[in-house]
C-alpha positions, -999 to +999 in steps of 0.1 A: -451-204+434-461-185+397-446-153+413-410-170+421-413-181+387-421-146+371-389-130+392-368-158+374-379-156+336-381-113+347-342-120+358-332-142+328-348-116+299-324-087+319-294-112+316-297-116+279-302-075+277-272-070+296-249-094+287-244-084+249-240-047+264-210-052+288-194-075+262-196-047+235-160-043+223-144-007+230-131-006+190-133-028+158-104-053+152-098-057+112-072-061+083-073-049+051-076-070+018-056-068-012-079-044-025-082-020+002-111-028+015-116-034+057-124-068+066-134-080+102-112-098+123-120-114+161-105-091+187-063-103+191-059-078+221-085-072+247-084-042+276-078-060+307-065-035+330-062+004+333-032+010+356-029+049+367-020+066+400-049+048+419-041+013+410+001+013+409+004+040+439+030+057+415+018+095+412+014+099+374+012+128+357+028+131+326+039+098+310+066+099+282+081+067+278+074+029+286+092+000+287+094-035+301+128-056+310+128-094+306+113-097+341+084-080+332+087-049+352+073-022+342+097+012+338+078+045+333+094+079+324+071+108+340+082+145+325+062+166+354+073+144+381+106+143+371+114+106+373+116+072+360+089+048+381+099+015+386+070-009+391+064-050+389+052-071+365+017-068+385+017-029+378+020-021+414+050+006+426+080-009+435+106+022+434+114+057+416+144+072+403+145+107+411+170+122+435+210+110+428+247+123+435+266+121+399+300+119+396+310+155+408+296+144+442+269+168+438+234+161+444+211+162+410+179+154+392+164+151+359+149+180+341+130+164+316+132+125+315+115+116+285+132+078+271+139+051+287+161+017+284+165-013+304+193-041+293+206-070+321+225-047+340+219-011+338+189+017+334+195+046+307+176+076+314+174+105+282+171+137+303+164+158+274+166+194+281+198+186+300+213+173+269+228+141+284+216+104+289+220+093+327+232+056+336+222+033+368+228+003+377+195-022+373+202-041+403+199-010+428+195+017+409+221+037+418+240+061+397+267+046+371+278+077+349+268+105+329+269+106+289+274+137+275+265+147+240+292+131+220+319+154+204+321+158+169+326+184+142+300+163+121+273+182+149+281+214+137+290+245+161+255+255+169+237+220+170+213+216+198+213+180+213+181+171+230+179+130+233+145+118+239+146+080+230+171+054+226+180+017+223+214-002+233+224-031+210+241-063+229+277-046+223+268-016+242+264+007+217+241+035+221+215+044+191+199+077+205+171+099+190+178+135+193+146+158+187+166+187+171+190+165+150+182+158+119+213+138+101+197+106+115+200+082+143+231+091+164+256+057+171+274+066+202+292+045+232+285+052+265+316+070+267+304+095+245+325+084+217+305+094+185+303+067+159+285+084+135+248+090+122+227+063+103+195+062+087+191+098+077+154+101+062+152+121+035+129+151+032+102+147+004+099+175-016+060+169-029+054+210-033+065+238-044+095+248-065+115+220-057+091+198-064+084+216-097+127+210-105+126+175-091+097+166-117+120+187-144+150+165-135+166+199-129+169+195-092+211+181-078+201+147-069+222+156-036+207+187-029+184+185+005+189+148+003+215+142+032+190+168+051+165+142+077+136+149+093+137+144+130+127+105+143+106+105+170+108+069+183+133+040+186+133+003+197+155-027+188+148-066+186+169-091+198+188-092+165+203-059+177+177-043+143+166-010+153+130+001+144+129+038+141+097+061+139+091+094+119+057+114+120+069+143+098+066+130+065+046+146+035+011+130+042+003+127+002+042+110-005+037+085+030+002+074+018+016+067-023+050+049-004+017+025+009+010+009-023+044+015-040+063-004-013+093+023-015+106+026+018+127+061+009+096+079+029+082+052+049+072+064+085+087+033+101+117+017+090+139-013+104+177-007+102+207-024+103+238-018+124+251+002+088+214+021+086+207+003+058+165+002+057+159-040+057+119-039+066+103-064+042+073-048+028+057-081+013+024-073+026-005-060+001+004-027+018+039-012+029+036-012+068+026+022+078-006+026+092-044+033+079-044+025+043-082+037+036-074+073+049-102+092+027-131+083+044-124+081+086-142+079+108-151+112+131-138+130+104-101+119+105-087+116+072-050+117+060-021+095+067-011+081+098+009+099+122+033+070+135+051+078+169+062+047+182+071+010+173+072-023+197+089-054+191+065-086+200+068-128+197+078-144+169+088-115+146+056-093+153+060-057+159+036-029+163+032+006+158+006+033+173-015+062+150-017+090+178-040+104+148-065+075+155-055+062+188-048+032+166-026-001+168-015-016+138+005-052+142+026-069+115+047-102+111+080-104+097+073-101+066+052-071+067+016-083+068-004-067+088-025-091+113-043-070+128-054-030+138-074-020+162-080+008+192-101+040+190-104+075+207-133+076+233-139+073+274-147+035+272-123+008+289-101+001+257-100+034+243-072+057+241-077+095+245-043+104+232-019+073+226+017+081+234+034+050+234+033+009+240+057-020+249+052-057+250+050-077+282+051-112+276+014-120+256+004-085+273+006-050+254+008-020+270-004+013+258+003+047+272-031+072+273-010+107+278-043+130+277-055+107+313-018+098+326-023+061+328-020+027+306-043+000+293-032-034+295-043-055+270-041-095+272-036-117+243-074-135+234-075-175+222-075-161+187-043-141+191-029-169+208-033-194+183-021-164+154+013-161+173+015-199+181+009-204+140+036-177+130+058-197+160+049-234+142+061-219+106+090-195+117+104-236+130+098-250+102+072-274+117+047-267+084+023-294+095+013-279+126+013-245+115-016-256+088-034-265+117-033-238+133-040-218+104-072-238+098-083-225+135-075-194+124-098-198+094-127-213+116-127-181+139-121-156+110-125-166+072-115-135+059-080-137+074-057-139+038-023-147+060-041-182+068-049-192+031-013-178+027+002-200+054-015-230+044-008-228+007+028-223+019+029-253+035+016-275+005+037-258-020+066-273+003+049-305+001+044-306-036+007-303-037+013-273-057-023-271-073-039-270-040-016-244-031-026-224-058-063-225-047-053-213-012-033-183-028-061-174-048-086-167-016-059-146-007-050-129-037-015-137-033-006-137-072+027-123-081+046-140-057+036-173-043+006-183-066+029-176-101+055-198-080+032-229-077+019-222-110+050-221-125+056-258-108+021-267-122+033-256-155+065-278-152+049-303-150+021-301-175+051-292-198+071-324-190+038-348-200+027-329-230+064-318-244+056-328-279+024-306-281+043-273-274+063-273-308+031-281-328+011-256-311+037-232-320+043-244-356+011-245-362+005-207-350+029-199-372+016-217-404-020-201-398-005-169-392+015-170-427-014-189-445-042-161-435-019-132-447-010-150-476-050-156-483-051-117-472-026-109-496-042-126-527-079-111-518-060-079-517-045-082-551-078-097-566-103-068-550-077-042-568-088-055-600-126-058-593-151-034-604-182-024-586-189-026-550-167-047-526-179-070-499-174-063-466-153-091-462-130-076-490-130-044-472-121-059-441-089-076-450-080-047-469-072-034-432-043-056-431-029-040-463-029-007-448-013-021-417+020-029-434+014-011-465+002+024-448+009+048-476-006+035-503-030+019-481-052+050-471-042+069-507-061+040-516-085+040-486-098+074-495-094+077-534-106+041-545-129+035-519-113+000-508-132+011-474-166+017-460-186+030-431-191-003-426-162-021-428-150+004-402-175+000-377-165-037-379-130-034-371-140-009-340-166-034-330-138-058-329-114-036-309-140-033-284-147-073-279-106-070-276-108-051-250-133-070-235-120-101-237-090-086-222-106-076-194-123-105-184-101-134-206-065-121-187-051-145-168-053-144-132-018-137-122-019-105-147-057-098-137-064-068-121-101-081-108-107-107-082-132-120-106-150-115-136-169-081-137-192-085-166-202-045-159-173-039-169-183-047-207-204-015-208-175+008-196-149-012-221-177+001-249-172+037-238-136+035-231-131+025-266-157+044-285-157+077-266-118+081-271-123+076-315-151+100-315-139+128-299-101+121-320-125+120-349-151+149-346-119+173-330-095+162-358-124+172-389-132+205-369-096+216-371-089+203-404-118+219-419-104+252-403-067+244-422-072+233-453-076+198-450-089+173-476-105+148-455-140+148-449-160+135-415-163+098-433-128+100-441-116+109-411-137+082-395-128+055-419-088+056-416-092+060-375-109+028-375-086+011-399-054+022-379-064+005-348-063-033-364-030-039-345-048-036-315-067-075-320-041-085-339-014-082-306-036-080-279-056-111-285-023-135-284-011-116-255-043-123-234-041-155-248-005-159-235-013-140-199-027-176-190+004-195-196+029-170-184+041-163-145+047-128-129+083-130-145+077-133-177+055-101-177+075-082-202+059-108-235+031-091-222+041-059-220+060-058-253+028-069-272+012-042-260+036-017-266+042-026-305+005-029-307+003+014-295+034+023-310+019+007-344-014+025-336-001+058-331+020+057-365-009+044-385-031+071-369-002+099-378+005+085-414-034+077-418-045+118-413-013+130-433-026+108-461-062+115-457-059+158-454-026+157-480-005+179-454+032+176-445+050+161-417+051+191-401+021+202-405+003+171-398+025+171-367+011+203-353-026+191-366-022+161-347-010+177-312-040+205-318-063+177-323-052+164-285-057+195-272-092+203-285-100+167-272-092+175-234-111+208-241-139+187-254-133+166-223-135+196-201-168+211-214-189+177-213-180+177-173-184+209-168-222+209-190-232+176-167-225+193-135-245+223-147-273+198-155-269+178-126-276+210-106-304+225-125-322+190-122-314+188-084-327+225-083-361+218-102-366+190-081-360+211-046-381+234-062-407+207-068-408+194-038-410+223-016-442+232-038-457+203-035-453+206+002-465+237+004-496+230-018 
């Protein structure tokens, strides 16, 4: 009995150790936050079956394309076997298309079948190196006709036509990707009637002379702008929108487009029949694959290399990155739903990802290196996610909220769930609750701002009488303050002896509106001092600190108050001011400047007074404005910057008794000297860091040996 009990306990212990290992996923599933941080997510798809030659009984050697029809049958184009395999929905061999008799009655075969597309009636195969597309009847795989290269002067006499992928819309039009065609997607009929090119991909001029000319504005806008890089794949959705991918875009340009959401150089586009890109890029980042590319795992860095796209259920669509063997899935708005996949030999990993397609709730992904494809089945989490999108698309918002709440139980990092709940509450008029959920997802500019606008409208209707009262009170207060400052300044002008720091501080407002007289008296009549200059500098620091911490949520760059930023705020104000003062003093000492170091410092600090005068009100206003009204804040900041620049220029001219042009040259030289000083400081600190590291290593070595 005891022996049996020991065996049972031993087996239970082994089970607890083995189960987690077997349940370990071959990859991690994740999304990205609005700040670009990776957020772990439950698996939406898990590997179910690896279909190879042994499993399917079809001899795979080099899978170039994969496609599924409406019945779930799978079509595999194999370039080495020079055929198209047809598998049933359970991935077992049914038949193949290899040898056929063409329209001349001659026995024919494929040379390089690279792309396959299937409609309800026909099977289309891109025989790339034979420069043709071949149609077969879907019912019995019988030959229908050959579609040759379309005849058109637009191709050019020396054009090379190599169709590698195609899609066919509901009207029978063919959208063809040719590996050697740079004018865009070829649109033609199945009789080879040429309709034109659409969606030409502009070549990015990111380096060399062309980039330099483009930055200077000297490059002809039409020069090289109609030249396209070759697309590499294509698919089509039920609404006849085509998705095209390209992996030959300059990486730096492609990555910059992720944050700018500019589709000009995007690696994936959604084109309408006229070739206009209509892809929605409303997520935190434009759909382009990997977002965080500078710290890649396994030494993989740089922008994603997108080689295929597939359309899934409820407006979702996926792209694959053959650099990382990852799959990225987005919704119709361009929000990243999940990303997963990795290289490796474990089941679920892909050595060399080559293509993908949907088969109902399954995802089929090709591994070209292993000549097989992996079937990923959707998990419960994935089912709930798709159901939430379905209810949202069908405007069953209450049901969608339930689904999003279920999602949050499993993944509280999923921002789209918060957005979905917030949208439903906004439609029900619960704007304050909607704002809370939008805030969780950091959805500021669009949905949070729109909800806040409704809350503000409701508040304004309740307290309508307060708005003009507050506005008038602010105006009266400013008039009273400037009137008071003017009286104090007049009285102080006749005062003999030492001025108080308050009188010196108020004189800054006289300097602000009367710069020539103000800076002259500031230097010669001693209307200011080092103490009052430090007070204005301190007020400027406080202004920037308040701006950092007190800016309204819609306009804030932070997700939470970051009090460590106060120290960086102090540095960001004090360092430029002192660099300016030191650089200007060094130069003007050599070029007959009459201002002393203290005079330059005082004039510089007094020039900063427009900053608190304009930026404090703009920061307060940011808590009451919506995203569409950002121009008001921008206007305040521009006025402050221009006013400070004008005061600084006139202050240096008056302090040193320079003429306009001599002062202009001195100001430009001062900026150059500031740059040089910063450069030397960086070199110095880097050198000191290396010396400290060297002595530390020497000390450790000596200590180790002794």
